[in-house]
C-alpha positions as CSV (number, residue, x, y, z in Angstrom):
1,M,-18.3,7.8,13.2
2,Y,-15.5,7.6,15.7
3,F,-11.7,8.0,15.5
4,S,-9.7,6.1,18.1
5,R,-6.2,5.5,19.2
6,V,-5.8,2.1,20.7
7,R,-2.6,0.9,22.5
8,I,-1.8,-2.1,24.6
9,R,-1.9,-1.4,28.3
10,P,1.6,-1.3,29.8
11,D,0.8,-4.0,32.4
12,V,-0.2,-6.5,29.7
13,R,3.3,-7.9,29.1
14,D,4.4,-9.7,25.9
15,L,1.0,-9.4,24.3
16,H,2.5,-7.3,21.5
17,M,4.5,-10.3,20.5
18,L,1.3,-12.0,19.5
19,V,-0.2,-9.0,17.7
20,S,2.6,-7.0,16.1
21,G,2.6,-7.5,12.3
22,N,-0.2,-10.1,12.5
23,G,-3.1,-8.4,10.7
24,Y,-5.4,-11.4,11.3
25,G,-4.7,-11.5,15.1
26,A,-4.9,-7.8,15.5
27,H,-8.3,-7.8,13.7
28,Q,-9.7,-10.5,16.0
29,L,-8.5,-8.7,19.1
30,L,-9.7,-5.3,18.0
31,W,-13.1,-6.7,17.3
32,K,-13.5,-7.3,21.0
33,L,-13.7,-3.5,21.4
34,F,-17.2,-3.8,19.8
35,P,-19.1,-6.5,21.7
36,G,-22.4,-7.4,20.3
37,Y,-21.6,-6.7,16.6
38,E,-21.6,-9.7,14.4
39,N,-20.2,-7.8,11.4
40,R,-17.0,-5.8,11.3
41,Q,-17.8,-2.1,11.4
42,F,-14.3,-0.6,11.7
43,I,-11.1,-0.1,9.7
44,F,-7.7,0.1,11.3
45,R,-4.0,0.9,10.8
46,E,-1.1,-0.5,12.9
47,E,1.8,1.7,13.9
48,V,4.7,1.4,16.3
49,A,3.9,3.1,19.6
50,R,7.3,4.7,20.3
51,E,7.1,6.4,16.8
52,Q,3.6,7.8,17.4
53,I,3.8,8.8,21.1
54,P,7.6,8.9,21.8
55,F,7.3,10.9,25.0
56,H,4.6,8.8,26.6
57,K,5.8,7.0,29.8
58,G,6.5,3.3,29.4
59,V,6.1,3.3,25.6
60,K,8.3,0.9,23.7
61,G,8.0,-1.0,20.5
62,E,4.6,-2.4,21.0
63,P,1.9,-1.9,18.3
64,L,-0.5,1.1,18.4
65,F,-3.7,1.1,16.3
66,Y,-5.7,3.9,14.7
67,L,-9.4,3.0,14.2
68,V,-12.3,4.5,12.3
69,S,-15.6,2.9,13.4
70,E,-19.3,3.3,13.2
71,S,-19.8,3.1,16.9
72,S,-17.6,4.0,19.8
73,P,-15.3,1.2,21.1
74,I,-15.6,0.3,24.7
75,S,-13.1,2.1,26.9
76,D,-12.7,-0.4,29.8
77,H,-11.1,-3.2,28.0
78,P,-8.5,-5.3,30.0
79,I,-6.0,-5.4,27.2
80,F,-6.3,-2.1,25.4
81,A,-6.2,1.6,26.5
82,V,-8.6,3.4,24.2
83,D,-8.8,7.1,23.4
84,S,-11.8,7.8,21.2
85,K,-13.6,10.9,19.9
86,P,-16.4,11.6,17.4
87,Y,-15.1,11.7,13.8
88,S,-17.0,13.9,11.4
89,P,-14.5,15.6,9.0
90,K,-15.6,19.0,7.8
91,L,-14.1,19.4,4.4
92,T,-14.9,21.5,1.4
93,N,-14.0,21.2,-2.3
94,G,-10.5,22.6,-3.1
95,V,-8.9,22.0,0.3
96,R,-5.5,20.3,0.2
97,L,-4.5,17.6,2.5
98,A,-1.4,15.6,3.4
99,F,-2.2,11.9,3.5
100,R,-0.9,8.6,4.5
101,L,-2.5,5.3,3.4
102,R,-1.6,1.7,3.9
103,A,-3.4,-0.2,1.1
104,N,-3.6,-3.6,-0.6
105,P,-3.3,-2.6,-4.3
106,T,-4.7,-5.3,-6.6
107,I,-5.8,-5.4,-10.2
108,A,-8.4,-7.6,-12.0
109,R,-7.4,-9.2,-15.2
110,K,-10.0,-11.0,-17.4
111,Q,-9.3,-14.5,-18.5
112,E,-10.8,-16.0,-21.6
113,G,-13.6,-18.4,-20.9
114,K,-14.0,-17.3,-17.3
115,K,-16.8,-15.2,-15.9
116,S,-14.9,-13.8,-12.9
117,S,-11.7,-11.8,-13.2
118,P,-9.1,-12.9,-10.7
119,R,-7.2,-10.2,-8.8
120,H,-3.5,-9.8,-9.0
121,D,-1.0,-8.0,-6.8
122,V,-0.2,-4.7,-8.6
123,V,3.5,-4.7,-7.9
124,M,4.1,-8.3,-8.9
125,D,1.9,-7.9,-12.0
126,A,3.7,-4.8,-13.2
127,Q,7.2,-6.4,-12.8
128,Y,6.1,-9.7,-14.3
129,H,4.7,-8.1,-17.4
130,L,7.8,-5.9,-17.9
131,L,10.0,-9.0,-17.6
132,R,7.8,-10.9,-20.1
133,D,8.2,-7.9,-22.6
134,I,12.0,-7.9,-22.2
135,A,12.1,-11.7,-22.7
136,A,10.0,-11.3,-25.9
137,D,12.4,-8.6,-27.2
138,M,15.3,-10.9,-26.5
139,S,13.5,-13.8,-28.2
140,I,13.8,-16.1,-25.2
141,P,11.0,-18.1,-23.5
142,A,9.4,-16.5,-20.4
143,V,8.8,-19.6,-18.4
144,G,7.9,-19.7,-14.7
145,D,7.4,-17.0,-12.1
146,K,8.9,-13.5,-11.9
147,S,12.2,-14.6,-10.3
148,K,12.7,-17.4,-12.9
149,I,12.1,-15.1,-15.8
150,K,14.5,-12.6,-14.4
151,K,17.1,-15.3,-14.1
152,Q,16.6,-16.4,-17.7
153,I,17.0,-12.8,-18.9
154,I,20.2,-12.3,-17.0
155,E,21.7,-15.5,-18.4
156,A,20.7,-14.5,-21.9
157,W,21.9,-11.0,-21.4
158,R,25.4,-12.1,-20.6
159,Q,25.6,-13.8,-24.0
160,L,24.6,-10.7,-26.0
161,L,27.3,-8.8,-27.8
162,D,25.3,-5.6,-28.4
163,L,23.3,-4.4,-25.4
164,R,22.4,-1.0,-26.8
165,S,18.8,-1.7,-27.9
166,L,17.9,-3.5,-24.7
167,E,19.5,-0.8,-22.5
168,E,17.6,1.9,-24.4
169,K,14.3,0.1,-23.8
170,L,15.0,-0.1,-20.1
171,R,16.0,3.6,-20.0
172,E,12.7,4.5,-21.7
173,V,10.8,2.5,-18.9
174,V,12.7,4.6,-16.3
175,A,12.1,7.9,-18.2
176,V,8.3,7.3,-18.2
177,N,8.2,7.6,-14.4
178,E,8.9,11.2,-13.5
179,R,10.2,10.3,-10.1
180,F,12.9,8.0,-11.7
181,A,13.5,9.9,-14.9
182,E,16.9,11.3,-13.8
183,G,18.2,7.7,-13.6
184,R,17.9,7.4,-17.4
185,T,21.1,9.3,-17.9
186,K,23.2,7.6,-15.1
187,T,25.9,5.2,-15.9
188,L,24.7,1.9,-14.6
189,K,25.7,-1.7,-14.9
190,P,23.2,-3.8,-16.9
191,L,21.7,-5.5,-13.8
192,E,21.5,-2.1,-12.0
193,L,19.6,-0.7,-14.9
194,L,17.2,-3.7,-15.0
195,D,16.5,-3.3,-11.3
196,L,15.9,0.4,-11.7
197,A,13.5,-0.2,-14.6
198,L,11.6,-2.8,-12.4
199,K,11.3,-0.2,-9.6
200,A,10.2,2.5,-11.9
201,R,7.5,0.3,-13.5
202,M,6.3,-0.8,-10.0
203,D,6.1,2.8,-8.8
204,K,4.2,3.9,-11.9
205,A,1.8,1.0,-11.5
206,L,1.1,2.0,-7.9
207,E,0.6,5.6,-8.9
208,T,-1.9,4.5,-11.6
209,W,-3.7,2.3,-9.1
210,L,-4.3,5.2,-6.6
211,A,-5.0,7.8,-9.3
212,G,-7.5,5.4,-10.9
213,R,-9.6,5.4,-7.8
214,S,-9.2,9.0,-6.9
215,E,-12.1,10.5,-9.0
216,R,-14.7,8.1,-7.6
217,L,-13.4,8.6,-4.1
218,G,-13.6,12.4,-4.3
219,F,-10.0,13.5,-4.5
220,A,-7.3,14.4,-7.0
221,M,-3.5,13.9,-6.7
222,V,-1.5,17.2,-6.6
223,R,1.5,18.3,-8.6
224,D,4.3,20.5,-7.3
225,A,4.1,24.0,-8.7
226,E,7.8,24.2,-9.5
227,S,8.8,20.7,-10.6
228,G,5.5,19.6,-12.0
229,R,5.9,16.2,-10.3
230,L,3.1,14.5,-8.4
231,K,3.5,14.9,-4.6
232,F,3.3,11.2,-4.1
233,Q,5.4,8.3,-3.1
234,A,4.9,4.6,-2.5
235,E,7.2,2.5,-0.4
236,G,7.3,-0.3,2.2
237,Y,5.9,-3.1,-0.1
238,Q,5.4,-6.1,2.2
239,W,3.9,-9.6,1.8
240,H,1.8,-10.8,4.7
241,S,1.2,-14.6,5.0
242,L,-2.2,-15.9,6.2
243,P,-1.4,-19.5,7.0
244,R,-4.8,-20.1,8.5
245,K,-6.3,-19.6,5.1
246,G,-3.9,-21.8,3.2
247,R,-0.2,-22.4,2.6
248,D,0.1,-19.8,-0.1
249,A,-2.6,-17.4,1.2
250,G,-1.8,-13.8,2.0
251,F,-1.9,-10.2,0.9
252,S,0.5,-7.4,0.1
253,S,0.5,-3.9,1.6
254,V,2.1,-0.7,0.4
255,D,2.5,2.6,2.3
256,F,1.4,5.6,0.2
257,E,1.9,9.3,1.2
258,G,1.8,12.7,-0.4
259,E,-0.7,15.5,-1.1
260,I,-4.2,15.4,-2.5
261,E,-7.0,17.9,-3.2
262,V,-10.6,17.3,-2.3
263,V,-12.8,17.6,-5.4
264,D,-16.0,16.1,-4.0
265,A,-16.2,16.5,-0.2
266,E,-19.1,14.2,0.2
267,L,-17.5,11.3,-1.7
268,F,-14.2,11.8,0.1
269,V,-15.7,11.7,3.6
270,K,-17.4,8.4,2.7
271,A,-14.0,7.1,1.6
272,L,-12.4,8.2,4.8
273,N,-15.1,6.3,6.7
274,A,-15.3,3.2,4.6
275,G,-11.6,2.8,3.7
276,I,-9.8,2.4,0.3
277,G,-9.1,-0.9,-1.5
278,P,-9.3,-4.5,-0.3
279,A,-7.9,-6.3,2.8
280,K,-9.5,-3.9,5.2
281,A,-9.9,-6.7,7.8
282,F,-6.1,-6.9,7.9
283,G,-5.2,-3.3,8.5
284,C,-5.4,-1.8,5.1
285,G,-7.5,1.0,3.7
286,L,-7.5,3.6,6.5
287,M,-6.4,7.0,5.1
288,L,-4.9,9.4,7.6
289,V,-5.1,13.1,6.5
290,R,-4.2,16.5,7.9
291,R,-4.8,20.0,6.6
292,L,-1.9,21.9,4.9
C-alpha cells in the first residue's frame, strides 16, 4: 500500500475551481494517477492546501488530497504534484490513536414486502424519527418531509397552554447525549430547546453509527479518564449533489475526530487500507491517524 499527498501544480491555474468540493470530478482526475487500472484501487480525502501546508511557497486555497492506494501513483503527472511513500502501519493491540475521518454515514431500514433494505442518511433519519415521535405525543399528523413536520410541530406548539410535558421530553433527549447533557438545565426558549434536542439526537446517532462499526474494524472508542465522556465529536455535516446521476442524487459527509484504541491490529490495518463506510469514490472513508 502507498500513502500519498497530492496537490495541484502551481502553474496549473484555475483548475482548483473545477475540482474543489466536487467529489466526482476529483475522483475522475485522481484516477489518472493510476493509468492502466480499470477498477478504482484508492481512497482519498480532500483538504484545503493552505491549511495543510501553510508555509509552502505559492500555496493558496486550492484543494490538496491524501490518498491510500494499492499501487504507487505516477509522479510525473502534468496537473498534480505527488509525494508518495510506502504505507504499512505497524500497530499493536492497545495502542491509542488520534483520528480524523470523513465518512458517509447511512443506515439500512427494512421495508415490509421488500427484499432489499434501502439506505438512509443517518442524520436525516435520526431527526426525522424524533420529529415524528414529538408529533405523535402532540397528537398531530406527521405529514411530509422533516422540514414540514417541524413546521407543523411549531405551529401546534404555539397553541399549547401547558408546555411542561413536551419540554421535559426534549430535555430527556438532550440528557441522553453526554456531550449535550449540560443543556438540559439551561433556560431555553421552546424553539431553542427543540433545535438542541435535534442536534443531540443527530450527534448520538452518529456516535452509534461509528461505534457500531468499531468492533468489526478492530478498534474501540476511548473515554476520558476524568469526565468519562467519549473522546469523540462529529461535525461538518454536508450534502453533496451528484447531478450527473439524477436530479435528487447525492450523498452526505460528516467529519469525525477523536481518540480510539486498537483492539485488533490486523483488522484495523485492513480498515485503514480499505476505508470505512460507503461513498469512497467521492472522498469518504479514509481515516487519518497519529500516535498519541
